[in-house]
Residue, then its C-alpha position, 0 to 999 in steps of 0.5 A: m044569539q048572533d043576530r047579524p052575520s059575522p063580519v068579512d076579512n076586511f083586509f081580503t075584501q080590500l085587496t079583491y075591490a082593488l083587484i077587479i077596479f084595476g081589471i076594469c081599467f085595463v080592461v078598458s084601455a085593453s079592449w076599446n080598439e078590438s070592440q071598435r074594429y069588430y062591433g062598431s062601437p068601443w063599448i060593446l066589450i065593456l058592456k059585455h063585461a060589465i054583465s060578467i061584473t054584476i053578475g060575478c060580484g052578486l055571486m060572491y056577496l050571495v056566497s059569502f053568506i051561504h053556510v060552508g056546510w051548504a056547499k059540502k051539503y050538496a057537492w055531489y048535485l054541484m060536481g054532477i052538474t058540472i059534468v053534464g056542463l062539460l058533457i055538453t060543451a064536448k057535444w053541442g059547445i062553440v069552436s073557437g080557435g080550434s077548441r070546443r070550450w064554451l057553451d052559448l046562453g045568448f047574453m054570454n059563453v060560459q066556459i064550465s071548465e072554470f067552475a071545475k077549478v072549484m067543484c074538484p075540490l069541493v068532493i075531494a074535501k067532502a070525501w076526506v072529512e066524512k071518510k067515504g066516496f074517497w075513490k068516487a072524489v078521485a074518479a070524478l076529478l079524473v073524469c073533469a080533467g079528462l073532459v077539460l084536456k079532449q076539449p082540447d085546453l091543456g092549461t085549464s086541465m092541469i089547473v083542475f086537477t092541480s086543485g084536487f090533488i092540492a086538496y088531497f095534500a092539504a087534507g094530510a093525504n100520504l105524501i109517498f102516496l101524492a108522490l107517485i101520483a104526481t110523477a105518474i100524472v107527469f109522465a102520462g101529461w109528457e106523453h100525451i103531449q108529445s102525441t099530439p102534434y099541436q102541442m110540441e108545436r108549441i112548445r118548439y115555438w115558445l122556445e124559439p118564437q124566431l123560428d116563425p115569426l108571423g105565425h107560431g111564434y107571433n103572439l110570444i114575440q108581440s107579447t114579450k114587445a109590449i112588455a119591453s116597450g114598458g121600461l121602468w115606468g111604462q108609456g101612461f094609462g092607454g098608451s099602449i101601441q101593441k093592443l092597436g092591432p099587433l098583440p093578439i086579444p089584448y083583453a083577455d089573454f095578454i092583458f098583462s103585456v098590456i098592463s106592462e106597456e103601459i104602467g111598466f114594470l114598477g107598476c107590475i111589481v104593485l100589482l103583483t104585490v096585491f096579488l101576492a097579499w090576495i094570496l097570502r091573506a086568503l090562505y091565512i083565513s084557510a089555514s085559521c078555519k077550525d072546520p077541517f072540510a072549509k080549511i082543505f076547501g080554501f086552501a085548495v081553491v086559492v092554490a088554484f087562483g095562485l096557479q091561474v096567475v102564475i101561468n098567465i103571467g108566465v105565458a106573456t113573459g115567456m116562461f111557459p108555452i102559449t096557453g089560454i088562461t086568463l088573468p084573474f080579476i083582471s082579463f076580459g071573460g065572462s066564466s073566468f070573472i065570475s069564476s074568480c069571484l066565486m072563489a073570492g065568495i069561499i074565502m070571504n065566507i070561511s073568514r066569517l065562520n072564523n070570526y063567529a067562532q072567535s065571537a063564540n068563544p072570546 
C-alpha cells in the first residue's frame, strides 16, 4: 500500500518553474512604466500579477494531486460551468478593445475562454473512452468555440476548437473523417473572416502595415522595431525603449517583443528552447501514460499550450495577423496565467499516475 503520493516528473516541474520565474522578471521589466502612467505607481500591475501567480501556482499544486479520474467523473459539470460562464460573459462581460471577453470579479477580471481550452478536450476524451456522448461532446465544443468567436476572439476560438479536434486525433479517430471536418472548418473560418470587415482589415494591414503606420499597422511596426533593435545580444535587462510608449501593451500581448529587445536573438533562442523542452516533455509524459483518458486529455492540452506559444510569437514577429493571444507563463494576465498553471498541473498529475504505475509494476 502506498503511504505517500507518487512524485511528479522533476524535469517537467523544473521547466515549468523556470518559465514562471522568467515571466515574473519580464512582467516586472515591461509593466512598470505603464503601471506608473495609468495607476500612479510602478507596482500596481506587478501586485496584480502576484495575485495571479498565487492563485495559479496553488491551483497547479492542487490539480497535480487530484486523481485524473476525478476530472473524468465531473467533466460535464465542469463543461456546464464553462458554458454558463461564456453565456454570462456574452451578456454582462466587460467590453475592452471592442471585445466582450472578461468578467469582473472585483479583485481580478476572468476570461472564461481561457478555461474552455481545457474543458473541451476533457469532455471529448471522456466521451471517447466511455464510448457514449460523442455528439454531445462535439456540440459542446462547437458551442464553446462559437461563443468565444462571438466575443469576438478569433484567435482563442481557434485554439479552443483545435484543442478538441486534437483530442479526437489523439484518440485515434478516423483520419479521413478528421480531414473532412478540418477542411470544412477552414472554409467556414475563411468565409467568416471574409464576411467580417475588421478581420479583413487585420489581414490587409498585417500584409502591408506601412499603409497605415499610425493606425492599423502601428502595433506590428512597433513590435518588429523592438525585435530588430535587440540584435544578437539585446539592450540588457530593463533596457527596452519601445516599452516606454511606442509598443502597445508591452507586458501582455507583445511581451515577446520586449524580451527580444532586452536579451536579443540568443536570449530568445534560450527561451524558445525551454518552451520546446516543456512541450516535448509534456508530450512524452502523456504518451507514456497507460490510462487512455489521461493520454488523450494530456496530449490535447499540450497541443493547445504549444499552439498558444506559436501564435503569440508569430504575431509579435509578423508571421500572423494581430490577435490577442498571450504567451503562456510569461505574459501578464490573470486568466491566461492561471490557465497555463492548470495545464501544467494536469501534466504533473499524469506524471504522478505514470510513476505510480511503474512503482506498482516494477
